[in-house]
SETI-696838 format. One line per 4 residues: number of its first residue (from 0); for each residue x, y, z of C-alpha. Coordinates in nm, 4 decimals, decimal comma, always signed. Each point is the difference from the previous one (the first is absolute). Example, Ala and Ser with C-alpha at 12.3 -4.5 7.8 and 13.67 -1.06 7.14 Angstrom:
<pts>
0) +1,2300 -0,4500 +0,7800 ~ +0,1370 +0,3440 -0,0660
</pts>
This chain:
<pts>
0) -0,2716 -8,4760 -7,1630 ~ +0,3515 -0,1365 -0,0411 ~ +0,2931 +0,1072 -0,2175 ~ -0,0560 +0,0204 -0,3744
4) +0,2209 -0,0584 -0,3049 ~ +0,2643 -0,2022 +0,1825 ~ +0,3208 -0,0480 -0,2003 ~ +0,3418 -0,1392 +0,0849
8) +0,2649 +0,1650 -0,2176 ~ +0,3555 +0,1379 +0,0143 ~ -0,0453 +0,3787 +0,0052 ~ +0,3535 +0,1088 +0,0899
12) +0,2006 -0,2396 -0,2177 ~ +0,1867 -0,1699 +0,2866 ~ -0,1167 -0,3503 -0,0938 ~ -0,2408 -0,0276 +0,2952
16) -0,3715 +0,0495 -0,0608 ~ -0,2134 +0,2449 +0,1940 ~ -0,3716 -0,0366 +0,0825 ~ -0,2195 +0,2717 -0,1499
20) -0,3695 +0,0585 +0,0645 ~ -0,2661 +0,2696 +0,0311 ~ -0,1996 +0,0434 +0,3213 ~ -0,2131 +0,2853 +0,1344
24) +0,0981 +0,2645 -0,2587 ~ +0,3702 -0,0760 +0,0268 ~ +0,2702 -0,2017 -0,1742 ~ +0,2013 -0,2250 +0,2306
28) +0,3393 -0,1526 -0,0764 ~ +0,1438 -0,2598 +0,2367 ~ +0,3443 -0,1578 -0,0088 ~ +0,0565 -0,3770 -0,0032
32) -0,0193 -0,0032 +0,3821 ~ -0,3454 +0,1643 +0,0016 ~ +0,1260 +0,3395 +0,1224 ~ -0,1557 +0,3132 -0,1504
36) +0,2371 +0,1784 -0,2385 ~ -0,2551 +0,2458 -0,1412 ~ -0,3540 +0,1025 +0,0851 ~ -0,1048 +0,2644 -0,2501
40) -0,3493 +0,1482 +0,0148 ~ -0,1921 +0,0374 -0,3236 ~ -0,2500 +0,2690 -0,0931 ~ -0,2810 -0,2534 -0,0304
44) -0,0682 -0,3730 +0,0144 ~ +0,2331 -0,2011 -0,2204 ~ -0,1835 -0,1671 -0,2891 ~ +0,3081 -0,1519 -0,1640
48) +0,3484 -0,0781 +0,1246 ~ +0,2491 -0,1750 -0,2231 ~ +0,3738 -0,0486 +0,0363 ~ +0,2173 -0,0873 -0,2977
52) +0,3400 +0,0849 -0,1440 ~ -0,1008 +0,1758 -0,3213 ~ +0,3294 +0,1889 -0,0478 ~ +0,2115 -0,3169 +0,0543
56) +0,2253 +0,1453 +0,2723 ~ -0,0495 -0,3021 +0,2348 ~ -0,2251 +0,2125 +0,2276 ~ -0,3754 -0,0272 -0,0308
60) -0,2038 +0,3194 -0,0187 ~ -0,3379 +0,0451 +0,1668 ~ -0,2985 +0,1099 -0,2050 ~ -0,2868 +0,1262 +0,2150
64) -0,3443 +0,1119 -0,1178 ~ -0,2223 +0,2178 +0,2217 ~ -0,3011 +0,2019 -0,1198 ~ +0,0848 -0,0700 -0,3623
68) +0,3616 +0,1268 +0,0211 ~ +0,2840 -0,2477 -0,0596 ~ +0,3264 +0,0869 +0,1773 ~ +0,3410 -0,1685 -0,0200
72) +0,2223 -0,0284 +0,3078 ~ +0,3598 -0,1216 +0,0303 ~ +0,1501 -0,1194 +0,3295 ~ +0,3387 +0,1671 +0,0388
76) +0,2898 -0,2239 +0,0831 ~ +0,1424 +0,0180 +0,3504 ~ +0,3530 +0,1381 -0,0042
</pts>
């Protein structure tokens, strides 16, 4: 089974989109060169992953559903 919920979106607000997907009970975020920025395990299989900028700060937030719980994640900017 391959990656699920693939999205290409700017998570850190730097003008360059990252690749986001769920695979094997984890959320993966890759930079524009395909290098892993984040691999975050989840408590269960991901049933929904959506990235969008709902607070209009130029950085998309991740919304992840597992076992009926919906959780919001923000990628912190590199300093």
